[in-house]
RORO-325632 format. One record per residue: residue in three letters; x, y, z of N, C-alpha, C in turn. Coordinates in steps of 0.2 Angstrom, whole numbers, plus 5000, padded with zeros to 4 digits. Atoms other than C-alpha are relative to their C-alpha. Example, Ala and Ser with C-alpha at 12.3 -4.5 7.8 and 13.67 -1.06 7.14 Angstrom:
BEGIN
ALA500449945000506249785039500450065000SER499649944999506849955036499650055003
//
This chain:
BEGIN
MET500050085000515154215848499349995003GLY500850034997513454195859499450044996ARG500749965003512354305849500049944992TYR500250055006512954195833499849945002VAL500350065000512554035842499350005001ALA500749994999510854095848499750004993ARG500349995007510454145830500149934997ARG500150055004510953995823499649925003LEU500550044995510053885836499350004998LEU500749975001508553985831499749984993GLN499950035008508953945812499749934999MET500250075001508753765816499349985001ILE500750024998506953765822499750004994PRO500649995003506053805807500549934994VAL499750045004507453695796499949905004PHE500050044997507153555810499249994997PHE500750005001505153575807499949964992GLY500050005006505353575789500149934996THR499850055002506453435787499749925003THR500350054998505553305797499349994998LEU500650005004503953355789500049974993LEU499950055006504553305772500249945001ILE499950074998505253145779499349975002PHE500650024997503553115787499549994994LEU500350005007502653155771500349934995MET499650075004503853035761499849945001VAL500250054996503652905773499449975000TYR500850035000501752885775499950004993ALA500150015007501752905756500249944997LEU499850055001502552745756499649934998PRO500650045000501352595748500149945004GLY500050044993500752475761499850025004ASP500349984993499952465777500349975004PRO499550044996500952415792499749965005VAL500450044995499352355802499749934995ARG500350065005498752245786500649955003GLY499450045003500652185785500249965006LEU499850064991500452105805499649944999PHE500250054999499351995799500249964993GLY499750045005500251935784499549984993ASP500350025006499551835769499149995002LYS500750015000497951775780499550055000GLY500349945000497451955782499549995008GLY500349994993496352015797499350044998SER500649985000494552055800499950084999PRO500149935001494052235794500050045007GLN500249984993493452265813500750035004VAL499149994997495352225818500450065000ILE499649975004496152315805499850095003ALA500349955002495052465808500150035008ALA500049994992495252465829500950014999LEU499149984999497252455826500350064997ARG499849925002497252595815499950065002HIS500149954997496352705826500549995008GLN499650014996497352645840500750034999TYR499649975002498952705831500050074996GLY500149945003498152855824500149994992LEU499950015008498352805806499350014996ASP500649965004496552855802499850065000GLN500049905000496953045805500150024994ASN499749965006497353165792500950005001ILE499050005000499353155788500250055003PHE499749954996499553325796499949995007VAL500250024991498653285812500549945002GLN499650054999499653135813500650045000TYR499349974998501253235811500050065006PHE500149964996500653365822500049975008ASN500050054994500353235836500749965003TYR499250024999502053165833500550045004MET499449954997503053315837499750035006LYS500149974992502053365851500449955004GLY499550074996502553185858500650015001ILE499549984999504153225854500450055003ILE499649934997504453405860499850005008LEU500149994994503553375876500049945004HIS499850064996503853195881500649964998ALA499650045003505253135871499849944997ASP500350065003504053005863500150014993PHE499850035005504452935848499549964996GLY500650055001502752825847500249954999THR499950075000502652645845500249964994GLN499850055005503252515834499449945001ILE500450035003501852435826500049935002ALA499950055001502552285824500149945007SER499950024995503252235841499550025008GLY500549994997502152355851500650035005ARG499749954996503752435859500050064998PRO499849935001504152615862500650024993VAL499450015003505252675848500750035002THR499349984999506452765859500349935003ASP499650064998506852585866500249974993VAL499650035005507152535849500650044997LEU499549965002508352675846500549995005GLY499650024994509052645863500649964998ASP499650065003509652485856500450014995ALA499550005006510252525838500350054999PHE499649935000510952705842500749975001PRO499450014999512352665851500449954997VAL499650055004512852515841500350034993THR499849985005512952625825500550065002LEU499749944997513752765835500649975001ARG499450015001515152675838500449964996LEU499750025006515552585822500150064995GLY499949945004515152765814500650035004GLY499449974997516452845828500649974998PHE499350055002517752705824500250024993ALA499849985008517652745804500350085000PHE500049924999517452915808500950005002ALA499350004998519352905817500549974996ILE499750025003519952805804500150044994GLU500049955006519552925791500250065001ILE499549934997520353075800500549985000VAL499250024999522052985804500249974993LEU500050015008521952905786500250034994GLY500249945007521253025775500550085002VAL499749944999522153185782500849975001GLY499250015001523753095784500249984993LEU499650015007523953025766499950064996GLY500149955004523153195760500750055001VAL499649974997524553285770500649964996TYR499550015004525853175764500050004991ALA500249975007525253195744500050064999GLY499949945001525253365746500650044999LEU499249994998526853385753500550004993ARG499650045006527553295737499650004994ALA500449985005526353365724500449994994GLY499650015005526853295707500549954999ARG499550055000527953165713499849925000ALA500350105002527752955713499650015006ALA500450024992527052965730499350035000ASP500549965001525853095726499549964996THR500250045006525452995710499749935002ALA500250054997525152835721499450005006VAL500550004995524052895734499450024996LEU500649985005522952975719499649934999LEU500350055003522752805712499749965005PHE500250044993522452725729499550025001THR500749974999520952835733499749994996LEU500450025006520252815716499949944999LEU500150085000520352625718499449995005LEU500650014993519352655736499450024998ILE500649975001518052765728499749954994SER500250055005517852645713499749925000VAL500350064998517552485722499350035005PRO500649994995515752475729500049985005VAL500150034993515452455748499949935001PHE500350084998514652275747500549974997VAL499450035002516152225736500650005003LEU499549994994517352285747499949965006GLY500350054993516452205762500249924998PHE499950075001516452045754500749974998ILE499350015002518252055747500449985008LEU499650004994518852095765499849945005GLN500250044995517751955774500449954997TRP499650065005518551815760500750025003ILE499350004999520451875764500150015007PHE499850014992520351915783499649955004ALA500350054997519051805788500049934999ASP500150075003518951655777500749964999GLU499250045001520851625772500550015006LEU499449994995521951715785499850005005GLN500450004993520551705800500450045005TRP499649954997521351865806499550025005LEU500749984998519551925810499449965001GLU500750055000517751865813499650034994PRO500449985006516751865798499450065001ASN500649974996515351945808500050035007VAL500049974993515052045823499549995003ASN500550044995514351945836499950055007ASP499949964994514852075851500050074996ALA500149925004514452265844500450035006SER499649954996515552335860500749974998ASN499450045002517052215855500450054992TYR499749965006518052355844500549964995GLY499550065006519152195836499549994996GLN500750045006517452125828499850084997LEU500249935005517052325822500650034995LEU499349965006518852355813499749984994MET500250015008518252275797499550044997PRO500549965002516652345795500250084999ALA499949935000517352515801500250034993ILE499649985004518652515789499549994993VAL500650015005517252455774499550085000LEU500549955000516252595780500350084998ALA499649955000517552725780500650024993THR499749995006518352705763500050054996ALA500049945002517552805753500050075003SER499749924996517552965764500750015000LEU499449995001519352925767500350004994ALA499849985006519752935749499850074999TYR500449925001518653105747500650045006VAL499749984995519653165764500750014998SER499449995001521153135758500250034993ARG499849965006521153205741499950085001LEU500149945000520353355747500750045005THR499549974996521653375760500750014996ARG499550025005522953335746500350074995THR500149925005522253485735500150065003SER500049934996522153615749500750005002ILE499549994997523753565756500750034995ALA499549985005524753585738499850074998GLU500149925003523853755734500150045004ASN499749954994524253825751500750005000MET499250005001526053775748500350054997ARG499849935006526053915734500050065003ALA500349934997525454045746500650055003ASP499549934995526354215753500149985006TYR499950014993526154155770500649945001VAL499650084999526953985768500850034997ARG499449985003528454065758500250055005THR499449964994528854205772500249965006ALA500050054993528554075785500849974999ILE499350055003530053965775500750075000ALA499549965001531054125771500150035006LYS499849994994531054165790500549955003GLY499850054997531954015793499749955005LEU500450054995530653915803500149934998PRO499850085002530853725804499450004996ARG500450035003529853635792499350005003ARG500450034996528953555804499450065005ARG500549954996528253725812499750024994VAL500349975005527853785794499349965000VAL500550045001526753635790499549995006THR500650014996525753605806499850065004VAL500249944996525753785812499550054996HIS500249955003525353885798499649964993LEU500450025007524953775782499449965002MET500750035000523753645790499550035004ARG500749954997522653775800499650024995ASN500449975005522153845784499849964995SER500350055004522053695774499649965002MET500450054997521053605786499250034999ILE500549965001519653735782499449944996PRO500350045004518753635768500049935001VAL500150064998519053465776499749995005VAL500450014996518253505791499350014999THR500749995001516753565783499949934995TYR500250075004516653405772499949945005LEU499950044993517053305790499350015002GLY500749984997515453395796499549954999THR500650015004514253355784500149914999ASP499950075000514953155784499949965006ILE500350034994514553115801499449984999GLY500650025002512753115798500049944994GLY500150045005513153015782500249935002LEU499650074997514252875791499449975004LEU500350024995512852865804499449964994GLY500650015003511352865791500249934993GLY499850055007512452755777500249935001ALA499650084998512852595786499549944998VAL500650045001511152515780500549944995ILE499650065003512452405768500549965003THR499350034995513852395780499849955005GLU500450044995512852325793499649954998GLY500350075002512052205782500449944999ILE499450055003513552115777500249985008PHE499749994996514252125793499649955007ASN500450034995512652055804499950055005ILE499949954995512652215815499250035000GLN500749974999510952265822500150075004GLY500049934998511052455821499550044997ILE500549965002510252605815500049984991GLY500250025008510452555796499749935000GLY500550055000509752385800499350015001THR500749994999508352435808499550064994ILE500249975005507952565794499949964995TYR500150065006508152415781499349975003GLN500550045000506852335791499350055001SER500549974997505752465796499750024993ILE500150005007505652505776499549944998ILE500350075000505252315773499250005004ARG500650014997503752315785499650055002ARG500249955001503352495782499850035006GLU500049974993503452535800500150094999GLY499849905001503352745798500150015005THR499949984993503452775815500849995003THR499250024999505152695818500350044995LEU499649985005505852755802500050085001VAL500149944999505252925806500550015006GLY499749994993506052915823500750004998LEU499350015002507652855816500450064997VAL499849965005507852985803500050075004THR500049944996507353125815500650005004ILE499250014997508953075825500550024996LEU499449985006510053095810499950084999VAL500249915003509153265806500450045006LEU499749964995509753325823500749995000VAL499350024998511553245822500350074994TYR499949945005511653355805500050065002LEU500049934998511153515812500450015005VAL499449994994512253495828500650014997ALA499449995004513653455816500350064997SER500049965005513453585804500150075006LEU499949944996513453705820500750005002LEU499250014996515053645828500750014994VAL499649985005515853655810500350074999ASP499949925000515553845809500550025005LEU499549984995516253865826500849995001LEU499250025000517853765822500350044994TYR499749955005518053895807500550045004ALA499649954997518654025819500549985004VAL499350014997519853915828500649994996LEU499650025006520653855812500450074997ASP499749945004520754035805499750065005PRO500049954997520954185816499650064998ARG500349935003520354315803499249995001ILE500750025000518554225804499650025007ARG500149974996517554325817499149995000TYR500750005001515654295822499750065005ALA500349964997514554435827499549995004
//
């Protein structure tokens, strides 16, 4: 196991550099100049613009900029400086990332509990009315766009019933994060539910389940010990890749509920052509994806004892 983890960590190095290079090239290929954007419609003198571009290294070759950027990250954990405010990008990340981490973690918990629960419930009753109801419900969740669902929930639970706040004023208050977390988790919840249902229904016909039932084992033990462990492998694979998706895909949700997290910061960085901030945020998301992928592979061996890593 230790050698496998070391090998996977080594494999992450070229993946990390290759991914961040592509992101860096795409971000700096965006039209517009962040330095000129500081002056708005008035514009600045060519001398001042040239001095600022030199200060932030924007007058250098794109690959030189990337080399200096990665050197700052590796040696000093320095993600650069935000051009518009002059703040270090690490401070911007420190403000935005915990907010989205709380929102994404809350949504991830809802996704696991409700998604897996509905999937197991439907899978054990495949072909019955309960199974059909769950499939129709998840199809509805997949079909409704996130921004539409967000406004509908705001109208019902905030405006009409007044049970919840329409916007998030305190990102540390999980009561205020409940509605945006539900909105963020809906599509993933539906996919997890359908994937779990299919896996459970398929494994219910497997020989090892029939053998366990024939031995007279209690149904609860058959489901929780034998059926669930083998059925969760494809679900865990999806959940692992969805962690980064929840963090990076919160742009619309955070905009609807006025949450100042990674999604809102990414949106503002694109509008202002803040390449340094945008690359820093996406770099963190790349690291989250890579770590989540490694953890998913290690979980395979826990769920299925037949899987062994050399």
